N, C-alpha and C positions, 0 to 999 in steps of 0.2 A: 414137608407138607406145603403144597402150593396153595396160596391164599387167593381164592377167587372172589370176585365181587358180584353180588346178585343185583340185577337191574332194579329190583324192587326196593333196594336200600338206597338207591340214588334218586331220592324224591325231591331234592332241591336243585337250584340252578346257580352256578357261579361263573363269573368271568375272570380269567387270569390274565394279568398284564405284567410286562416287564419294562423297566425304564429304557427309553430310547435316548438318543442324543439330545441334550438340551438346546433350545433355540433362543436366539437373542430376543429380548423384549422389544416389540415393535415401537414402543414409545421412545426408545433410544436412551433409556436411563441406565444402561449398563447391566441390567439384571437379565436373568435367563428364565425361561419357562420350561418346566419338566414336561416332556412328551412321553406318553405310554404306548407301547406296542402290544397289541392283543396276541396272546398265545392261544387262547381258546375262549370262545364266546358262548355264554349260557350253557356250560357243560353240565351234564348230570352229575350230581354230587350228594354226599351225605354231610350235613353240617350239624355238629353236636357240641354242647358246652364241654369244655375241657375240665376234667377233675384231676385231683392229685393222683388218684389211682390210674386213670387213663394215661397220664403223662409218664408215670412211673413204669407202666408196662412198655411204653415206647422206648424208654431210656434204660432198660434193664436194671430196675430197682434203684435208680437214682433220678432225682428231679433236677434238671440242669437249666431249664428255661421256664419262663412264665408264659402261659397261653390262656386265652379266653375261650377258644374254639378249636376243635379238630375238624378239618375238612378232608374228606376222602373222595378221590376221583380216580378214574382209570388213568393209568400211567401216561404222563405227558412230559417229553423231554424239554429241558430249558427252564424248569421251575427252580428258583433259588430263593435265598433269603432276601433278595432284592425285589421279588415278585409281590404284587398285591392281588388280593382276591376280593371281588365284589360279590357279595351274597345278595341275590335278588329275592328278597323276603316279602312277597306280596307287593304292596304299593311302595315299599321302602327298599332302597338299596343300602346295604351296610358294607362299608369298606374295611378290610382287614389287612394287616401286614403279615407276611409269612415270616415266622421266626425260626422254623425248622422244617425239614422235609425228610420223609422216611419212605424208602422203597423196600417193603418187607421181602426178605430173602433175596434181594437184588434181582428179582425176576422180571421187572418192568411190566407188571400187571396192574398193581395198585400203587397209588401214591397218597400218603397221609401227610397233610400239612398242619403244622402247629401254627396257629394264627392268633394275633392280638387285634381286637377290634379297635379301630381308630375313632376317637371322639372328635367329631367335626364341629 
């Protein structure tokens, strides 16, 4: 069964970024600054709190990772566990680390991201 995604369910917006090459700190202290490369900006998405049941369904009856949110987007190549997702939630941007990715049935239609919200 092909899992389609209804445009009406994608009522949130997220930006997905992947780490780029670090650049040297301009102050010359020997530190480096992480630079992020945008994979997709303000993509339509569904963002929902992760529950034990929703995680179990993704992992075929086993819970193997902790997640605070499940983010569903149309398939986008290049999303990994190194990716970060910024959820544009009204006036506030909430940053989340991607801890797992799922491409249901390997059809490249839908991508479900397990995410943990970062406390800044």
